[in-house]
N, C-alpha and C positions, 0 to 999 in steps of 0.2 A: 762267523757267528752262527749259531745252529738254528735252523729254520724252526718256526713255530708250528708247522704242520703236526696235527695230532696223529700218532700212529694208530692204524686198526689193529686191535688185538685179536687175535686167532686162536681158538680154544680147540684142540683135537677132542673127538668124542670120548666119554669116560668107558672104554673098553679096558678089560683087565689087562691085556697086554701092553695098551698105551701106558696105563699107570704104572706098570712094573718096570718099563722102559725108562720112564721120567725118574721114578724113585731109585733106579740103579744110578743114573747119571749124576743125581744130586747128592747120593749118598756117598759116592766114591770120589768126592772132590778132595784132590792131595791136601793134607795137612789139617783136616777137619776133625775136631775132636770127637764130634758126634757121627762120624762115619760109620755105618754099620751095613751089614748085608742088606739088601732091599728085602728079602724075605722076611726080616726081622722086624720091619717097621709097617705098621699099617698105615694106609695113606688117609690123609686129613682133607676136609674140604674148606677151602677158603674162597674168600670173594675178592676180585681184582676191580679196583675203579681206577681207570686210566683217563686223565683229562675229563673231558666233557662226554665220554662215551657212556653208555648203561653198564652197571655192574655185571659182571661175568663171574659164575661160579666155578672153580677148578679143583682139581684133585692134586695133591702133591705129598711128599713125605714129610714127616714131622721135623721140626727145628731147622729147616732150611733157611738161609736167608732170604728175605723179601726180593732183593735186589736180583739175586740169581733165579728166583722163580721167574720175575718179569722177563729177564733176559731169554730163559728157557722157552718163553711164549712169544718170543720175536718183538718184544718192547724194549727199545734201548733206553739207557738210563745214563744221563750225563752227570758230572760231578756238582753241577748248579741245580739238578731236580731234588725235590723234596720227596722223600719216601717214607710214609707213614704206616704204622701198624696200629689198628683200633681192635682192642680186644675187651669184650664186655662193655662197650661204651666208653672206655679211656685209651687215650694215645700212651703206648709203651715205649720205652726207649732202651739203649744198650743191650746186653746179651737177651733182654726179654723179647728182643724183636724176631727171634728165631719163631717160625710161625707153628701155631697149634691149630687145633680145631676151631672152626667158626672165626677165625680171624679175618680182618677185612684189611686188605692192602691197598693204601691210597696213594698213588701217584700224581704229584703236581708238576707239571713242567714248568721249568723257570728259564726265562730268557731275560738277559740283560743288554740293554741297547744304549749305546752310546751316543749322545747328541752334543753337537757344537753348532753354537749359533753366536751371532755378533748382534749386540744391541747399541741402540744410541744414548749417547751421554750427553745431557742437555748442557748447553754452552752457558746459559745463565746471562746474566747482566751486571755490570759494573757502573754505578753513576759516579761522575766526578763533578763536584760542585766547584764552579767558578764564579768570580764577580766581573769577568770581562764581559759576560753575556747578560742581557736583560732577565731579570728575576722570573723564573718559570720556563724561560726558553730552553728548548733541549736540541742537542746536536749529536747525532751518530758519527762517531770518529773512527769506530773500528766495528765491523760488522760480526766478526768472530765466526767461529765455527764449531760444529757438534764433535764431540768425541766418539770413540768406538770402545765398547768392552766386549770382550770375549767371554763367553760363559759356556762350560762345560758341565754336563748334566749325566747322570746315568737313570735310565728308566726301567723299572723291573715289573715283568709280565708274567703272571701266574696263569698258566693255561690260556694265554692269549690276552688275558685281561690286565690292564694296568693297576698296579697296586701301590708303587711307590715310585717317587721322583725326587732324586738327590742331586744337589749341585755341588760338584768336586772341584770346580776351579773357577774363579773370577779374576779377570786380569784386564786393566785397560791397556789396549793396543795403540790407540791414538788420543793423546790428551786434548780436552776441549780448550778453547780459547774463548773468553767471554766477550760479548758485546759491549764496548765501552761507549758511554753516553755522557756528553757534557750537559750539565744542568745550571742554568743561571740562578743567582741568588743574590741577595743584598750583600753589601761589604759587611764584613764582621762588625757587629755592634753587641756592646755590653751595657746595660741599663746601669747607670750610676758612674760609669767610667768614662764615657765617651768625651766629654766636653773637658777632660784634663790636658795638660800639656805634655802629651807623650814625646814629642820633639826634644823638650827640653831635658826630659828625664833620660832619653836615649844619648843626647849629647854628653851629659854628664858621666853616665855608666861607660860608655863604648867609644866616644867621639863620634856617634852615628854610624858606626860601622857593623852591620849585620853578620858579619863573618868575624868579627873580634872574639879573640881566644885568651884568657887570662890563665897562665899556668897553674894557678890554684884550683882549676876546675871549673871555672865560669864561662859562660859562651853568649855570644850573640849581642844585639843591642841593649837587653836589659840585665845581661850577665846572669842568666839563669845557670844554677848547677842542674845535673841531670835528675835528680829526684823531683827537685821542684818543677821542673818542666814536664816531667811525666804526670805529676800530680794535677795537672792542668790540661791534660789530654794531649800533650806533644808526645812525638814519636821519633826516634833517632836521636840526632842532637840538635840544638836550637839553630846552630849555623847553618845546618841544610834546610831549614825552612825559611820561608820568604819573609820580608821584613813585615809584610801585612799580618802573616800568621805570628810571628813573634809579637807584634803589637797587641794581637787578639789575645793570646795565652797571657801576656802582661796585664792586660784588663782584667781576665778572669782571676788573676792572682791577687789584683787590687781589690776586687769585688770580695775576695774571700778574707784577706788580711790587712787591707788598707795599705798605708806607705811603709809599715815596718819591714818588708823584704828588702828595701832599699834604705838602710838607716842614714846614709850620708846625702843621696841624691833625691830621696823621695821629697824634701821639701819644696822642690821646683814643680812638681805636679800641680 
């Protein structure tokens, strides 16, 4: 990475011999369409502004490129640097950047620094409700751990001052593990459905077997189909849930639709 030290601009005295030598070296650039004998080009005055140094007036031949003028005066220019030519208060571009009388050549030194850092990813907390503990009681069963994210950014400096910060990559290099906490709660209860004979209904529908499966696509104690199970908040398949949860979901279904989901056995409730 190029150092950010601002080079000192050295300008030789404007004596006739010095101007003629610079003019000759700049006008005889191989392949230059504007190359002419130095004696046919009158020198022009331009101003050089390099980084945070005071402006310096120099003499050069007409239509030389600003970058070549800077290098001729010992100022290195990298591919990242910004070289602007200001003419009559306006910045010019393209072929118009060949220098004329009164132009200002402004060099902004650009440095791009790549920064890599690792930041913590919060582990978070997952609460698991259970009826095996007193309501409101909490128990940490896993402390978990924080994760790590790698962040790569590029900081751009103009003449040593930061002007831009851009993140180019974000990647989790260590996955977080959440803290797991058991939380006691009351047994599942659904108003208006708790006093019914759910044991009788389960015995009629599945023989009281929470793992019962009907080939027609009905599962568990109360022979839920998958669509109905999910409509009352169930996940996965009913046979994967505990008997207590299956009964709770059946109570929710009864609260919504009464005995109609069990046309034959519902009379036992």
